[in-house]
All heavy atoms as a GROMACS GRO file, in nm:
protein
  557
    1MET      N    1   0.081  -0.120   0.000
    1MET     CA    2   0.000   0.000   0.000
    1MET      C    3   0.086   0.127   0.000
    1MET      O    4   0.044   0.227  -0.050
    1MET     CB    5  -0.092   0.002   0.124
    1MET     CG    6  -0.206  -0.095   0.114
    1MET     SD    7  -0.310  -0.043  -0.018
    1MET     CE    8  -0.459  -0.116   0.026
    2THR      N    9   0.205   0.120   0.053
    2THR     CA   10   0.290   0.238   0.061
    2THR      C   11   0.335   0.282  -0.078
    2THR      O   12   0.342   0.400  -0.106
    2THR     CB   13   0.413   0.209   0.148
    2THR    OG1   14   0.371   0.147   0.268
    2THR    CG2   15   0.484   0.337   0.182
    3ILE      N   16   0.363   0.188  -0.165
    3ILE     CA   17   0.408   0.220  -0.300
    3ILE      C   18   0.296   0.287  -0.378
    3ILE      O   19   0.317   0.386  -0.448
    3ILE     CB   20   0.458   0.094  -0.373
    3ILE    CG1   21   0.581   0.038  -0.301
    3ILE    CG2   22   0.489   0.125  -0.518
    3ILE    CD1   23   0.626  -0.095  -0.354
    4VAL      N   24   0.175   0.236  -0.364
    4VAL     CA   25   0.060   0.295  -0.433
    4VAL      C   26   0.034   0.435  -0.379
    4VAL      O   27   0.008   0.528  -0.455
    4VAL     CB   28  -0.064   0.205  -0.416
    4VAL    CG1   29  -0.185   0.273  -0.475
    4VAL    CG2   30  -0.041   0.070  -0.482
    5SER      N   31   0.043   0.451  -0.250
    5SER     CA   32   0.020   0.581  -0.188
    5SER      C   33   0.126   0.681  -0.234
    5SER      O   34   0.094   0.797  -0.264
    5SER     CB   35   0.022   0.567  -0.036
    5SER     OG   36   0.009   0.693   0.025
    6THR      N   37   0.250   0.639  -0.240
    6THR     CA   38   0.358   0.727  -0.284
    6THR      C   39   0.339   0.766  -0.431
    6THR      O   40   0.356   0.882  -0.468
    6THR     CB   41   0.494   0.658  -0.266
    6THR    OG1   42   0.506   0.619  -0.129
    6THR    CG2   43   0.607   0.751  -0.300
    7ALA      N   44   0.301   0.673  -0.514
    7ALA     CA   45   0.278   0.701  -0.656
    7ALA      C   46   0.161   0.798  -0.671
    7ALA      O   47   0.167   0.892  -0.752
    7ALA     CB   48   0.251   0.573  -0.732
    8ALA      N   49   0.056   0.779  -0.593
    8ALA     CA   50  -0.059   0.868  -0.600
    8ALA      C   51  -0.021   1.009  -0.556
    8ALA      O   52  -0.065   1.108  -0.615
    8ALA     CB   53  -0.172   0.815  -0.512
    9LYS      N   54   0.064   1.017  -0.453
    9LYS     CA   55   0.108   1.149  -0.406
    9LYS      C   56   0.192   1.220  -0.512
    9LYS      O   57   0.181   1.340  -0.531
    9LYS     CB   58   0.186   1.136  -0.276
    9LYS     CG   59   0.097   1.109  -0.157
    9LYS     CD   60   0.179   1.102  -0.029
    9LYS     CE   61   0.089   1.073   0.090
    9LYS     NZ   62   0.164   1.067   0.216
   10ARG      N   63   0.277   1.144  -0.581
   10ARG     CA   64   0.358   1.205  -0.687
   10ARG      C   65   0.270   1.256  -0.800
   10ARG      O   66   0.292   1.365  -0.853
   10ARG     CB   67   0.457   1.102  -0.742
   10ARG     CG   68   0.573   1.077  -0.651
   10ARG     CD   69   0.672   0.984  -0.715
   10ARG     NE   70   0.780   0.953  -0.624
   10ARG     CZ   71   0.873   0.865  -0.647
   10ARG    NH1   72   0.872   0.796  -0.760
   10ARG    NH2   73   0.968   0.843  -0.558
   11ILE      N   74   0.172   1.178  -0.839
   11ILE     CA   75   0.081   1.221  -0.946
   11ILE      C   76   0.004   1.345  -0.903
   11ILE      O   77  -0.009   1.442  -0.978
   11ILE     CB   78  -0.015   1.106  -0.984
   11ILE    CG1   79   0.063   0.992  -1.049
   11ILE    CG2   80  -0.126   1.156  -1.076
   11ILE    CD1   81  -0.019   0.867  -1.070
   12GLU      N   82  -0.045   1.344  -0.780
   12GLU     CA   83  -0.120   1.459  -0.728
   12GLU      C   84  -0.032   1.583  -0.722
   12GLU      O   85  -0.074   1.692  -0.760
   12GLU     CB   86  -0.172   1.426  -0.589
   12GLU     CG   87  -0.257   1.536  -0.528
   12GLU     CD   88  -0.307   1.500  -0.389
   12GLU    OE1   89  -0.287   1.386  -0.344
   12GLU    OE2   90  -0.366   1.588  -0.326
   13TYR      N   91   0.092   1.566  -0.679
   13TYR     CA   92   0.185   1.679  -0.673
   13TYR      C   93   0.211   1.735  -0.813
   13TYR      O   94   0.212   1.857  -0.833
   13TYR     CB   95   0.317   1.635  -0.608
   13TYR     CG   96   0.422   1.742  -0.609
   13TYR    CD1   97   0.415   1.848  -0.520
   13TYR    CD2   98   0.528   1.737  -0.700
   13TYR    CE1   99   0.512   1.947  -0.522
   13TYR    CE2  100   0.624   1.835  -0.702
   13TYR     CZ  101   0.617   1.940  -0.612
   13TYR     OH  102   0.712   2.038  -0.615
   14GLY      N  103   0.228   1.647  -0.910
   14GLY     CA  104   0.252   1.692  -1.047
   14GLY      C  105   0.134   1.768  -1.104
   14GLY      O  106   0.150   1.872  -1.168
   15ILE      N  107   0.014   1.719  -1.079
   15ILE     CA  108  -0.106   1.787  -1.128
   15ILE      C  109  -0.121   1.923  -1.062
   15ILE      O  110  -0.149   2.023  -1.128
   15ILE     CB  111  -0.231   1.699  -1.103
   15ILE    CG1  112  -0.225   1.575  -1.192
   15ILE    CG2  113  -0.358   1.779  -1.129
   15ILE    CD1  114  -0.332   1.473  -1.161
   16THR      N  115  -0.099   1.928  -0.931
   16THR     CA  116  -0.111   2.055  -0.858
   16THR      C  117  -0.010   2.156  -0.910
   16THR      O  118  -0.041   2.274  -0.930
   16THR     CB  119  -0.090   2.032  -0.707
   16THR    OG1  120  -0.181   1.934  -0.662
   16THR    CG2  121  -0.107   2.159  -0.629
   17ARG      N  122   0.112   2.111  -0.935
   17ARG     CA  123   0.216   2.202  -0.985
   17ARG      C  124   0.179   2.256  -1.123
   17ARG      O  125   0.194   2.375  -1.151
   17ARG     CB  126   0.348   2.126  -0.992
   17ARG     CG  127   0.466   2.215  -1.023
   17ARG     CD  128   0.592   2.137  -1.018
   17ARG     NE  129   0.569   2.007  -1.083
   17ARG     CZ  130   0.664   1.933  -1.135
   17ARG    NH1  131   0.787   1.971  -1.129
   17ARG    NH2  132   0.635   1.818  -1.192
   18LYS      N  133   0.125   2.171  -1.212
   18LYS     CA  134   0.085   2.216  -1.345
   18LYS      C  135  -0.029   2.317  -1.338
   18LYS      O  136  -0.031   2.416  -1.411
   18LYS     CB  137   0.044   2.097  -1.431
   18LYS     CG  138   0.161   2.014  -1.475
   18LYS     CD  139   0.116   1.896  -1.558
   18LYS     CE  140   0.232   1.808  -1.596
   18LYS     NZ  141   0.191   1.690  -1.674
   19VAL      N  142  -0.125   2.294  -1.250
   19VAL     CA  143  -0.238   2.386  -1.235
   19VAL      C  144  -0.190   2.522  -1.185
   19VAL      O  145  -0.231   2.627  -1.236
   19VAL     CB  146  -0.346   2.327  -1.141
   19VAL    CG1  147  -0.448   2.432  -1.104
   19VAL    CG2  148  -0.413   2.208  -1.206
   20LEU      N  149  -0.100   2.521  -1.089
   20LEU     CA  150  -0.048   2.647  -1.036
   20LEU      C  151   0.033   2.722  -1.142
   20LEU      O  152   0.026   2.845  -1.151
   20LEU     CB  153   0.037   2.621  -0.912
   20LEU     CG  154  -0.040   2.577  -0.788
   20LEU    CD1  155   0.056   2.543  -0.674
   20LEU    CD2  156  -0.137   2.685  -0.744
   21GLN      N  157   0.107   2.651  -1.225
   21GLN     CA  158   0.183   2.716  -1.331
   21GLN      C  159   0.090   2.777  -1.435
   21GLN      O  160   0.115   2.885  -1.485
   21GLN     CB  161   0.276   2.615  -1.399
   21GLN     CG  162   0.396   2.578  -1.315
   21GLN     CD  163   0.480   2.468  -1.379
   21GLN    OE1  164   0.439   2.405  -1.476
   21GLN    NE2  165   0.598   2.445  -1.324
   22ARG      N  166  -0.020   2.709  -1.464
   22ARG     CA  167  -0.118   2.766  -1.559
   22ARG      C  168  -0.180   2.892  -1.504
   22ARG      O  169  -0.200   2.988  -1.576
   22ARG     CB  170  -0.227   2.664  -1.590
   22ARG     CG  171  -0.183   2.552  -1.679
   22ARG     CD  172  -0.297   2.460  -1.709
   22ARG     NE  173  -0.252   2.343  -1.783
   22ARG     CZ  174  -0.327   2.239  -1.807
   22ARG    NH1  175  -0.451   2.235  -1.764
   22ARG    NH2  176  -0.279   2.137  -1.874
   23ARG      N  177  -0.211   2.893  -1.375
   23ARG     CA  178  -0.270   3.013  -1.315
   23ARG      C  179  -0.173   3.129  -1.320
   23ARG      O  180  -0.211   3.242  -1.347
   23ARG     CB  181  -0.312   2.986  -1.171
   23ARG     CG  182  -0.435   2.900  -1.160
   23ARG     CD  183  -0.476   2.886  -1.016
   23ARG     NE  184  -0.591   2.798  -1.005
   23ARG     CZ  185  -0.640   2.757  -0.891
   23ARG    NH1  186  -0.584   2.794  -0.777
   23ARG    NH2  187  -0.745   2.678  -0.888
   24GLU      N  188  -0.046   3.105  -1.293
   24GLU     CA  189   0.054   3.211  -1.298
   24GLU      C  190   0.068   3.263  -1.440
   24GLU      O  191   0.078   3.383  -1.462
   24GLU     CB  192   0.188   3.160  -1.247
   24GLU     CG  193   0.190   3.134  -1.097
   24GLU     CD  194   0.319   3.067  -1.053
   24GLU    OE1  195   0.406   3.043  -1.137
   24GLU    OE2  196   0.330   3.037  -0.933
   25GLY      N  197   0.066   3.176  -1.538
   25GLY     CA  198   0.075   3.216  -1.677
   25GLY      C  199  -0.046   3.296  -1.720
   25GLY      O  200  -0.036   3.391  -1.796
   26ALA      N  201  -0.164   3.261  -1.669
   26ALA     CA  202  -0.286   3.333  -1.705
   26ALA      C  203  -0.282   3.474  -1.651
   26ALA      O  204  -0.324   3.569  -1.717
   26ALA     CB  205  -0.409   3.260  -1.651
   27SER      N  206  -0.230   3.494  -1.530
   27SER     CA  207  -0.224   3.629  -1.475
   27SER      C  208  -0.126   3.716  -1.553
   27SER      O  209  -0.147   3.834  -1.570
   27SER     CB  210  -0.186   3.625  -1.327
   27SER     OG  211  -0.055   3.575  -1.312
   28ASP      N  212  -0.018   3.655  -1.605
   28ASP     CA  213   0.075   3.730  -1.689
   28ASP      C  214   0.010   3.771  -1.820
   28ASP      O  215   0.027   3.882  -1.867
   28ASP     CB  216   0.200   3.646  -1.718
   28ASP     CG  217   0.284   3.622  -1.594
   28ASP    OD1  218   0.266   3.697  -1.496
   28ASP    OD2  219   0.364   3.527  -1.596
   29GLN      N  220  -0.068   3.681  -1.878
   29GLN     CA  221  -0.133   3.712  -2.005
   29GLN      C  222  -0.240   3.818  -1.989
   29GLN      O  223  -0.262   3.899  -2.078
   29GLN     CB  224  -0.194   3.585  -2.064
   29GLN     CG  225  -0.092   3.488  -2.116
   29GLN     CD  226  -0.156   3.362  -2.171
   29GLN    OE1  227  -0.273   3.338  -2.150
   29GLN    NE2  228  -0.077   3.281  -2.238
   30GLU      N  229  -0.308   3.821  -1.876
   30GLU     CA  230  -0.412   3.921  -1.855
   30GLU      C  231  -0.354   4.061  -1.854
   30GLU      O  232  -0.415   4.156  -1.901
   30GLU     CB  233  -0.487   3.893  -1.725
   30GLU     CG  234  -0.576   3.771  -1.730
   30GLU     CD  235  -0.639   3.738  -1.597
   30GLU    OE1  236  -0.615   3.811  -1.500
   30GLU    OE2  237  -0.712   3.638  -1.590
   31SER      N  238  -0.235   4.078  -1.800
   31SER     CA  239  -0.176   4.211  -1.796
   31SER      C  240  -0.115   4.251  -1.930
   31SER      O  241  -0.095   4.368  -1.956
   31SER     CB  242  -0.068   4.216  -1.687
   31SER     OG  243   0.037   4.126  -1.719
   32ILE      N  244  -0.089   4.155  -2.017
   32ILE     CA  245  -0.024   4.184  -2.144
   32ILE      C  246  -0.125   4.225  -2.251
   32ILE      O  247  -0.099   4.313  -2.331
   32ILE     CB  248   0.056   4.061  -2.192
   32ILE    CG1  249   0.173   4.037  -2.098
   32ILE    CG2  250   0.106   4.080  -2.334
   32ILE    CD1  251   0.250   3.911  -2.127
   33SER      N  252  -0.242   4.165  -2.254
   33SER     CA  253  -0.328   4.182  -2.371
   33SER      C  254  -0.465   4.242  -2.343
   33SER      O  255  -0.565   4.189  -2.389
   33SER     CB  256  -0.346   4.046  -2.438
   33SER     OG  257  -0.411   3.959  -2.347
   34PRO      N  258  -0.476   4.354  -2.271
   34PRO     CA  259  -0.609   4.413  -2.257
   34PRO      C  260  -0.659   4.472  -2.389
   34PRO      O  261  -0.779   4.472  -2.416
   34PRO     CB  262  -0.590   4.520  -2.151
   34PRO     CG  263  -0.446   4.555  -2.156
   34PRO     CD  264  -0.376   4.428  -2.195
   35TRP      N  265  -0.567   4.520  -2.473
   35TRP     CA  266  -0.609   4.577  -2.601
   35TRP      C  267  -0.657   4.469  -2.696
   35TRP      O  268  -0.751   4.490  -2.773
   35TRP     CB  269  -0.494   4.656  -2.665
   35TRP     CG  270  -0.474   4.786  -2.596
   35TRP    CD1  271  -0.376   4.817  -2.507
   35TRP    CD2  272  -0.557   4.902  -2.604
   35TRP    NE1  273  -0.392   4.944  -2.461
   35TRP    CE2  274  -0.503   5.000  -2.519
   35TRP    CE3  275  -0.672   4.932  -2.674
   35TRP    CZ2  276  -0.559   5.126  -2.504
   35TRP    CZ3  277  -0.729   5.057  -2.660
   35TRP    CH2  278  -0.674   5.153  -2.575
   36ALA      N  279  -0.596   4.352  -2.691
   36ALA     CA  280  -0.640   4.242  -2.777
   36ALA      C  281  -0.780   4.198  -2.737
   36ALA      O  282  -0.866   4.173  -2.823
   36ALA     CB  283  -0.543   4.126  -2.767
   37ASP      N  284  -0.806   4.190  -2.607
   37ASP     CA  285  -0.940   4.154  -2.561
   37ASP      C  286  -1.043   4.256  -2.604
   37ASP      O  287  -1.153   4.222  -2.647
   37ASP     CB  288  -0.941   4.141  -2.408
   37ASP     CG  289  -0.862   4.022  -2.359
   37ASP    OD1  290  -0.840   3.929  -2.440
   37ASP    OD2  291  -0.823   4.022  -2.242
   38ARG      N  292  -1.008   4.383  -2.595
   38ARG     CA  293  -1.100   4.489  -2.635
   38ARG      C  294  -1.126   4.482  -2.785
   38ARG      O  295  -1.240   4.498  -2.830
   38ARG     CB  296  -1.043   4.625  -2.598
   38ARG     CG  297  -1.136   4.740  -2.634
   38ARG     CD  298  -1.084   4.871  -2.586
   38ARG     NE  299  -1.102   4.876  -2.442
   38ARG     CZ  300  -1.068   4.980  -2.367
   38ARG    NH1  301  -1.012   5.085  -2.422
   38ARG    NH2  302  -1.088   4.979  -2.237
   39LEU      N  303  -1.022   4.459  -2.865
   39LEU     CA  304  -1.037   4.450  -3.009
   39LEU      C  305  -1.126   4.333  -3.049
   39LEU      O  306  -1.213   4.345  -3.136
   39LEU     CB  307  -0.900   4.438  -3.075
   39LEU     CG  308  -0.898   4.434  -3.227
   39LEU    CD1  309  -0.953   4.563  -3.286
   39LEU    CD2  310  -0.756   4.409  -3.276
   40ILE      N  311  -1.108   4.220  -2.984
   40ILE     CA  312  -1.191   4.103  -3.011
   40ILE      C  313  -1.336   4.131  -2.975
   40ILE      O  314  -1.428   4.096  -3.049
   40ILE     CB  315  -1.138   3.980  -2.936
   40ILE    CG1  316  -1.004   3.937  -2.996
   40ILE    CG2  317  -1.238   3.865  -2.940
   40ILE    CD1  318  -0.930   3.834  -2.914
   41ALA      N  319  -1.358   4.196  -2.862
   41ALA     CA  320  -1.494   4.228  -2.820
   41ALA      C  321  -1.562   4.324  -2.919
   41ALA      O  322  -1.678   4.304  -2.956
   41ALA     CB  323  -1.494   4.289  -2.681
   42ILE      N  324  -1.489   4.424  -2.964
   42ILE     CA  325  -1.546   4.520  -3.060
   42ILE      C  326  -1.577   4.451  -3.192
   42ILE      O  327  -1.682   4.473  -3.253
   42ILE     CB  328  -1.450   4.640  -3.080
   42ILE    CG1  329  -1.446   4.726  -2.954
   42ILE    CG2  330  -1.491   4.724  -3.200
   42ILE    CD1  331  -1.341   4.833  -2.955
   43GLY      N  332  -1.488   4.364  -3.236
   43GLY     CA  333  -1.513   4.289  -3.359
   43GLY      C  334  -1.634   4.198  -3.348
   43GLY      O  335  -1.715   4.190  -3.440
   44ALA      N  336  -1.648   4.132  -3.233
   44ALA     CA  337  -1.763   4.043  -3.214
   44ALA      C  338  -1.894   4.121  -3.213
   44ALA      O  339  -1.993   4.079  -3.272
   44ALA     CB  340  -1.747   3.965  -3.084
   45VAL      N  341  -1.893   4.235  -3.146
   45VAL     CA  342  -2.014   4.319  -3.143
   45VAL      C  343  -2.047   4.369  -3.283
   45VAL      O  344  -2.163   4.370  -3.324
   45VAL     CB  345  -1.996   4.436  -3.044
   45VAL    CG1  346  -2.107   4.538  -3.059
   45VAL    CG2  347  -1.991   4.384  -2.901
   46THR      N  348  -1.945   4.409  -3.357
   46THR     CA  349  -1.969   4.460  -3.493
   46THR      C  350  -2.028   4.352  -3.583
   46THR      O  351  -2.125   4.377  -3.656
   46THR     CB  352  -1.836   4.510  -3.553
   46THR    OG1  353  -1.782   4.611  -3.469
   46THR    CG2  354  -1.857   4.565  -3.693
   47VAL      N  355  -1.973   4.232  -3.577
   47VAL     CA  356  -2.026   4.123  -3.659
   47VAL      C  357  -2.170   4.090  -3.617
   47VAL      O  358  -2.256   4.069  -3.702
   47VAL     CB  359  -1.935   3.998  -3.648
   47VAL    CG1  360  -2.002   3.877  -3.710
   47VAL    CG2  361  -1.802   4.025  -3.715
   48GLY      N  362  -2.194   4.087  -3.487
   48GLY     CA  363  -2.330   4.062  -3.439
   48GLY      C  364  -2.427   4.167  -3.487
   48GLY      O  365  -2.540   4.135  -3.528
   49LEU      N  366  -2.385   4.293  -3.483
   49LEU     CA  367  -2.472   4.401  -3.530
   49LEU      C  368  -2.498   4.391  -3.680
   49LEU      O  369  -2.609   4.419  -3.726
   49LEU     CB  370  -2.410   4.536  -3.496
   49LEU     CG  371  -2.408   4.573  -3.349
   49LEU    CD1  372  -2.335   4.704  -3.328
   49LEU    CD2  373  -2.549   4.582  -3.294
   50LEU      N  374  -2.397   4.351  -3.756
   50LEU     CA  375  -2.418   4.337  -3.900
   50LEU      C  376  -2.515   4.223  -3.932
   50LEU      O  377  -2.597   4.235  -4.024
   50LEU     CB  378  -2.284   4.313  -3.970
   50LEU     CG  379  -2.191   4.434  -3.975
   50LEU    CD1  380  -2.056   4.395  -4.034
   50LEU    CD2  381  -2.254   4.547  -4.055
   51ILE      N  382  -2.506   4.115  -3.855
   51ILE     CA  383  -2.600   4.004  -3.877
   51ILE      C  384  -2.742   4.046  -3.842
   51ILE      O  385  -2.836   4.023  -3.918
   51ILE     CB  386  -2.557   3.880  -3.796
   51ILE    CG1  387  -2.428   3.824  -3.856
   51ILE    CG2  388  -2.666   3.774  -3.794
   51ILE    CD1  389  -2.364   3.715  -3.772
   52VAL      N  390  -2.758   4.110  -3.727
   52VAL     CA  391  -2.891   4.158  -3.688
   52VAL      C  392  -2.938   4.265  -3.785
   52VAL      O  393  -3.055   4.268  -3.824
   52VAL     CB  394  -2.888   4.212  -3.542
   52VAL    CG1  395  -3.017   4.284  -3.508
   52VAL    CG2  396  -2.865   4.098  -3.445
   53GLY      N  397  -2.846   4.350  -3.826
   53GLY     CA  398  -2.880   4.458  -3.917
   53GLY      C  399  -2.923   4.409  -4.054
   53GLY      O  400  -2.997   4.478  -4.125
   54SER      N  401  -2.876   4.295  -4.094
   54SER     CA  402  -2.919   4.243  -4.224
   54SER      C  403  -3.066   4.206  -4.220
   54SER      O  404  -3.132   4.202  -4.324
   54SER     CB  405  -2.834   4.123  -4.265
   54SER     OG  406  -2.857   4.014  -4.179
   55TYR      N  407  -3.118   4.178  -4.102
   55TYR     CA  408  -3.260   4.146  -4.088
   55TYR      C  409  -3.342   4.272  -4.056
   55TYR      O  410  -3.452   4.288  -4.105
   55TYR     CB  411  -3.281   4.042  -3.978
   55TYR     CG  412  -3.222   3.908  -4.013
   55TYR    CD1  413  -3.107   3.862  -3.950
   55TYR    CD2  414  -3.279   3.828  -4.112
   55TYR    CE1  415  -3.052   3.740  -3.984
   55TYR    CE2  416  -3.223   3.706  -4.146
   55TYR     CZ  417  -3.109   3.662  -4.082
   55TYR     OH  418  -3.055   3.543  -4.116
   56ILE      N  419  -3.288   4.355  -3.974
   56ILE     CA  420  -3.361   4.476  -3.932
   56ILE      C  421  -3.266   4.595  -3.949
   56ILE      O  422  -3.189   4.628  -3.861
   56ILE     CB  423  -3.407   4.465  -3.786
   56ILE    CG1  424  -3.483   4.336  -3.763
   56ILE    CG2  425  -3.490   4.585  -3.745
   56ILE    CD1  426  -3.512   4.307  -3.618
   57GLU      N  427  -3.275   4.660  -4.065
   57GLU     CA  428  -3.178   4.764  -4.099
   57GLU      C  429  -3.184   4.885  -4.005
   57GLU      O  430  -3.082   4.940  -3.968
   57GLU     CB  431  -3.201   4.810  -4.243
   57GLU     CG  432  -3.093   4.903  -4.292
   57GLU     CD  433  -3.109   4.938  -4.438
   57GLU    OE1  434  -3.190   4.874  -4.507
   57GLU    OE2  435  -3.039   5.030  -4.481
   58GLU      N  436  -3.302   4.924  -3.964
   58GLU     CA  437  -3.314   5.040  -3.877
   58GLU      C  438  -3.250   5.016  -3.741
   58GLU      O  439  -3.190   5.105  -3.682
   58GLU     CB  440  -3.461   5.078  -3.858
   58GLU     CG  441  -3.530   5.126  -3.985
   58GLU     CD  442  -3.575   5.010  -4.072
   58GLU    OE1  443  -3.581   4.896  -4.022
   58GLU    OE2  444  -3.603   5.033  -4.190
   59LEU      N  445  -3.263   4.894  -3.693
   59LEU     CA  446  -3.204   4.859  -3.564
   59LEU      C  447  -3.052   4.864  -3.572
   59LEU      O  448  -2.986   4.900  -3.475
   59LEU     CB  449  -3.249   4.719  -3.522
   59LEU     CG  450  -3.195   4.668  -3.388
   59LEU    CD1  451  -3.240   4.759  -3.274
   59LEU    CD2  452  -3.241   4.526  -3.364
   60LEU      N  453  -2.996   4.833  -3.687
   60LEU     CA  454  -2.851   4.838  -3.705
   60LEU      C  455  -2.797   4.978  -3.677
   60LEU      O  456  -2.701   4.994  -3.603
   60LEU     CB  457  -2.813   4.793  -3.846
   60LEU     CG  458  -2.666   4.813  -3.883
   60LEU    CD1  459  -2.578   4.721  -3.799
   60LEU    CD2  460  -2.644   4.790  -4.030
   61TRP      N  461  -2.859   5.079  -3.735
   61TRP     CA  462  -2.807   5.214  -3.719
   61TRP      C  463  -2.823   5.263  -3.575
   61TRP      O  464  -2.735   5.333  -3.523
   61TRP     CB  465  -2.875   5.308  -3.817
   61TRP     CG  466  -2.837   5.273  -3.958
   61TRP    CD1  467  -2.918   5.222  -4.054
   61TRP    CD2  468  -2.706   5.279  -4.014
   61TRP    NE1  469  -2.846   5.197  -4.167
   61TRP    CE2  470  -2.715   5.232  -4.147
   61TRP    CE3  471  -2.582   5.320  -3.967
   61TRP    CZ2  472  -2.605   5.225  -4.230
   61TRP    CZ3  473  -2.472   5.313  -4.051
   61TRP    CH2  474  -2.484   5.266  -4.181
   62ALA      N  475  -2.931   5.227  -3.512
   62ALA     CA  476  -2.947   5.265  -3.371
   62ALA      C  477  -2.844   5.195  -3.283
   62ALA      O  478  -2.786   5.255  -3.193
   62ALA     CB  479  -3.089   5.229  -3.324
   63ALA      N  480  -2.816   5.069  -3.311
   63ALA     CA  481  -2.718   4.995  -3.232
   63ALA      C  482  -2.577   5.046  -3.260
   63ALA      O  483  -2.494   5.054  -3.167
   63ALA     CB  484  -2.728   4.846  -3.264
   64VAL      N  485  -2.545   5.082  -3.385
   64VAL     CA  486  -2.414   5.137  -3.416
   64VAL      C  487  -2.394   5.268  -3.343
   64VAL      O  488  -2.287   5.294  -3.286
   64VAL     CB  489  -2.397   5.156  -3.569
   64VAL    CG1  490  -2.277   5.243  -3.599
   64VAL    CG2  491  -2.385   5.022  -3.637
   65ALA      N  492  -2.495   5.352  -3.339
   65ALA     CA  493  -2.484   5.479  -3.266
   65ALA      C  494  -2.464   5.454  -3.117
   65ALA      O  495  -2.379   5.517  -3.053
   65ALA     CB  496  -2.610   5.563  -3.290
   66ALA      N  497  -2.539   5.362  -3.059
   66ALA     CA  498  -2.526   5.332  -2.917
   66ALA      C  499  -2.389   5.272  -2.886
   66ALA      O  500  -2.324   5.308  -2.787
   66ALA     CB  501  -2.637   5.236  -2.873
   67ALA      N  502  -2.341   5.184  -2.972
   67ALA     CA  503  -2.209   5.122  -2.950
   67ALA      C  504  -2.099   5.225  -2.962
   67ALA      O  505  -2.001   5.222  -2.888
   67ALA     CB  506  -2.188   5.010  -3.049
   68THR      N  507  -2.114   5.319  -3.055
   68THR     CA  508  -2.014   5.425  -3.071
   68THR      C  509  -2.007   5.512  -2.947
   68THR      O  510  -1.899   5.542  -2.897
   68THR     CB  511  -2.047   5.510  -3.194
   68THR    OG1  512  -2.051   5.426  -3.308
   68THR    CG2  513  -1.943   5.619  -3.214
   69VAL      N  514  -2.122   5.552  -2.895
   69VAL     CA  515  -2.125   5.633  -2.774
   69VAL      C  516  -2.066   5.556  -2.657
   69VAL      O  517  -1.987   5.610  -2.579
   69VAL     CB  518  -2.271   5.677  -2.743
   69VAL    CG1  519  -2.280   5.739  -2.606
   69VAL    CG2  520  -2.319   5.774  -2.849
   70PHE      N  521  -2.099   5.429  -2.645
   70PHE     CA  522  -2.048   5.347  -2.535
   70PHE      C  523  -1.896   5.328  -2.546
   70PHE      O  524  -1.825   5.334  -2.447
   70PHE     CB  525  -2.118   5.211  -2.534
   70PHE     CG  526  -2.072   5.121  -2.423
   70PHE    CD1  527  -2.112   5.146  -2.294
   70PHE    CD2  528  -1.989   5.016  -2.449
   70PHE    CE1  529  -2.069   5.065  -2.190
   70PHE    CE2  530  -1.945   4.934  -2.347
   70PHE     CZ  531  -1.985   4.958  -2.217
   71THR      N  532  -1.847   5.308  -2.668
   71THR     CA  533  -1.704   5.287  -2.690
   71THR      C  534  -1.625   5.414  -2.663
   71THR      O  535  -1.517   5.409  -2.605
   71THR     CB  536  -1.679   5.238  -2.832
   71THR    OG1  537  -1.753   5.120  -2.856
   71THR    CG2  538  -1.531   5.210  -2.856
   72LEU      N  539  -1.676   5.526  -2.702
   72LEU     CA  540  -1.604   5.653  -2.684
   72LEU      C  541  -1.614   5.706  -2.541
   72LEU      O  542  -1.541   5.797  -2.505
   72LEU     CB  543  -1.659   5.758  -2.782
   72LEU     CG  544  -1.634   5.727  -2.930
   72LEU    CD1  545  -1.702   5.831  -3.016
   72LEU    CD2  546  -1.485   5.719  -2.958
   73ARG      N  547  -1.700   5.649  -2.463
   73ARG     CA  548  -1.719   5.694  -2.325
   73ARG      C  549  -1.600   5.668  -2.242
   73ARG      O  550  -1.503   5.643  -2.227
   73ARG     CB  551  -1.838   5.618  -2.266
   73ARG     CG  552  -1.876   5.658  -2.129
   73ARG     CD  553  -2.004   5.591  -2.090
   73ARG     NE  554  -1.989   5.447  -2.085
   73ARG     CZ  555  -1.981   5.378  -1.970
   73ARG    NH1  556  -1.990   5.439  -1.857
   73ARG    NH2  557  -1.968   5.248  -1.973
   0.00000   0.00000   0.00000
């Protein structure tokens, strides 16, 4: 039983170490790319508005105006 317990502890330690390294890497990436996140969000909103706008053209212009005001705020 001691060998199995030791092997399980080694596996658990390895998994814990990998998870902690991923968390540290994620915090580094968050500080590096706020502009990339913002650009992706703006692109997604624009594509969504174009899709909705293809069905309801008047709603597109109102949403573009609202998004512009919100973005420039």
